[in-house]
C-alpha positions in Angstrom: -73.1 -40.8 -15.3 -75.4 -38.9 -13.2 -77.1 -37.3 -16.5 -77.8 -40.7 -17.3 -79.2 -41.7 -14.2 -81.4 -38.7 -14.3 -83.0 -38.8 -17.6 -84.2 -42.3 -16.8 -85.6 -41.1 -13.5 -87.1 -38.3 -15.4 -85.9 -35.6 -12.7 -82.6 -33.1 -12.6 -79.0 -34.2 -11.7 -79.5 -32.3 -8.1 -82.5 -34.2 -7.4 -80.6 -37.6 -6.7 -78.8 -38.6 -3.7 -75.3 -37.7 -3.6 -73.3 -40.5 -5.5 -70.8 -40.9 -2.6 -73.4 -42.7 -0.6 -73.2 -45.6 -3.3 -69.4 -45.4 -4.0 -65.8 -43.2 -3.2 -66.0 -40.7 -6.1 -62.1 -40.5 -5.7 -61.8 -43.8 -6.5 -63.6 -43.4 -9.8 -61.3 -40.5 -10.6 -57.8 -42.1 -9.4 -59.4 -45.6 -12.1 -60.2 -43.3 -15.0 -57.1 -41.1 -14.5 -54.6 -44.6 -14.5 -56.4 -46.4 -17.2 -56.0 -50.0 -17.4 -58.1 -53.1 -17.5 -59.7 -52.0 -14.1 -63.8 -51.8 -13.7 -65.7 -50.5 -10.6 -69.5 -51.8 -10.5 -71.9 -50.8 -7.7 -75.6 -50.0 -7.3 -77.1 -46.7 -7.3 -80.8 -45.8 -6.8 -82.1 -48.7 -9.0 -79.1 -49.1 -11.4 -76.5 -51.2 -11.6 -73.3 -48.8 -12.8 -70.0 -50.2 -14.3 -67.1 -48.0 -14.8 -64.0 -49.1 -16.7 -60.2 -47.4 -16.9 -60.9 -46.3 -20.1 -64.1 -43.8 -18.6 -66.6 -45.9 -20.3 -70.0 -46.1 -18.0 -72.6 -48.5 -18.5 -76.0 -47.6 -16.7 -78.5 -50.5 -16.8 -81.7 -50.9 -14.5 -81.3 -54.1 -11.7 -81.7 -57.3 -13.1 -81.5 -56.0 -17.1 -79.2 -58.2 -18.4 -78.3 -55.5 -21.6 -75.4 -53.7 -22.6 -76.8 -50.6 -21.2 -76.3 -47.0 -22.9 -72.2 -46.9 -22.7 -71.3 -43.2 -21.9 -67.7 -41.6 -21.2 -66.9 -39.8 -18.3 
């Protein structure tokens, strides 16, 4: 997920703000660990990020209605 944002920003992952400022990383891990139909969406920098219980991650620029570029955690 952070790699996708870093690529879009043209920077290194280590240059990005900590993810925990936008979402609880433990909650994301639990969502993927237990699976199911749940989904978490949050804003990180200028991106809308959605993570579902299967570990599929979508990163979209805020205001973009496309499907994003899905990656798996």
